[in-house]
C-alpha positions in Angstrom: 0.0 0.0 0.0 1.4 3.4 -0.9 1.2 6.5 1.2 -1.6 8.1 -0.8 -3.8 5.0 -0.4 -3.1 4.9 3.3 -4.0 8.6 3.7 -7.2 8.0 1.7 -8.1 5.0 3.9 -7.4 7.1 7.1 -9.7 9.8 5.8 -12.5 7.3 5.1 -12.0 5.4 8.4 -11.9 8.6 10.4 -15.3 9.7 9.1 -16.8 6.2 9.6 -15.5 5.8 13.1 -16.4 9.3 14.1 -20.0 8.9 12.9 -20.3 5.4 14.5 -19.3 7.0 17.8 -21.6 9.9 17.4 -18.8 12.5 17.5 -18.9 15.8 15.7 -15.8 17.2 14.0 -15.3 19.5 17.0 -15.7 16.5 19.4 -13.0 14.5 17.6 -10.7 17.5 17.3 -11.0 18.2 21.0 -10.3 14.6 21.9 -7.3 14.4 19.6 -5.9 17.8 20.5 -6.3 19.1 17.0 -8.2 21.9 15.4 -11.6 21.3 13.9 -10.4 22.5 10.5 -7.4 20.1 10.6 -9.7 17.2 11.3 -12.1 18.3 8.5 -9.1 18.6 6.2 -7.9 15.1 7.0 -11.4 13.6 6.6 -12.0 15.1 3.2 -8.6 14.0 2.0 -7.1 17.4 1.8 -4.1 16.4 3.8 -2.4 13.5 1.9 0.4 13.1 4.4 -0.7 13.2 8.1 2.1 13.0 10.6 2.4 9.8 12.7 1.7 11.9 15.8 -1.6 13.2 14.2 -2.6 9.7 13.1 -1.9 8.3 16.6 -3.8 11.1 18.2 -6.8 10.4 16.0 -6.6 6.6 16.5 -6.4 7.1 20.3 -9.3 9.6 20.3 -11.4 7.1 18.3 -10.4 4.1 20.5 -8.7 2.0 17.7 -5.2 1.0 16.9 -3.2 2.9 14.3 -3.1 -0.1 12.0 -6.9 -0.3 12.3 -7.3 3.4 11.4 -5.0 2.9 8.4 -6.9 -0.1 7.2 -3.9 -2.4 7.7 -5.9 -4.7 9.9 -9.6 -5.4 10.6 -8.9 -6.6 14.1 -11.1 -4.9 16.6 -9.9 -3.9 20.1 -11.1 -6.2 22.9 -12.1 -3.1 25.0 -15.0 -0.9 24.2 -13.6 2.0 22.1 -14.4 4.6 24.8 -12.8 2.4 27.5 -9.7 2.1 25.3 -9.5 5.8 24.7 -9.8 6.5 28.4 -7.2 3.9 29.2 -4.8 5.5 26.8 -5.4 9.0 28.3 -4.8 7.6 31.9 -1.7 5.8 30.8 -0.3 9.0 29.2 -1.0 11.0 32.4 0.6 8.4 34.6 3.7 8.2 32.4 4.0 12.0 32.4 4.1 12.4 36.1 7.2 12.1 38.2 7.7 8.8 40.0 6.1 8.9 43.5 7.9 7.2 46.3 5.9 4.5 47.9 6.0 3.7 51.7 9.1 1.7 52.2 11.2 3.9 49.9 10.5 2.2 46.6 9.6 4.2 43.5 6.6 3.3 41.4 
């Protein structure tokens, strides 16, 4: 699969998944940390080369893997998409915070 085909698949899958989840363009943009116009541009195929960071942010916001968003697999997550999205957000928050000492002097 070439880059243009993958970008077109991402655009199509973004719209399908967004609509399945009942999200507006603004809702998806907010979840992914993007602007509404950027999400709209990606969905309509105006951006033929989304960055990996953008694609990961969209996949996370939609609760699917990057390979699922890109159409490279049809495997569905075992968690509900919303639960997966929340788990990814919690994981990112936990990884970003400094290690907290636990009683007994061990770090977590």
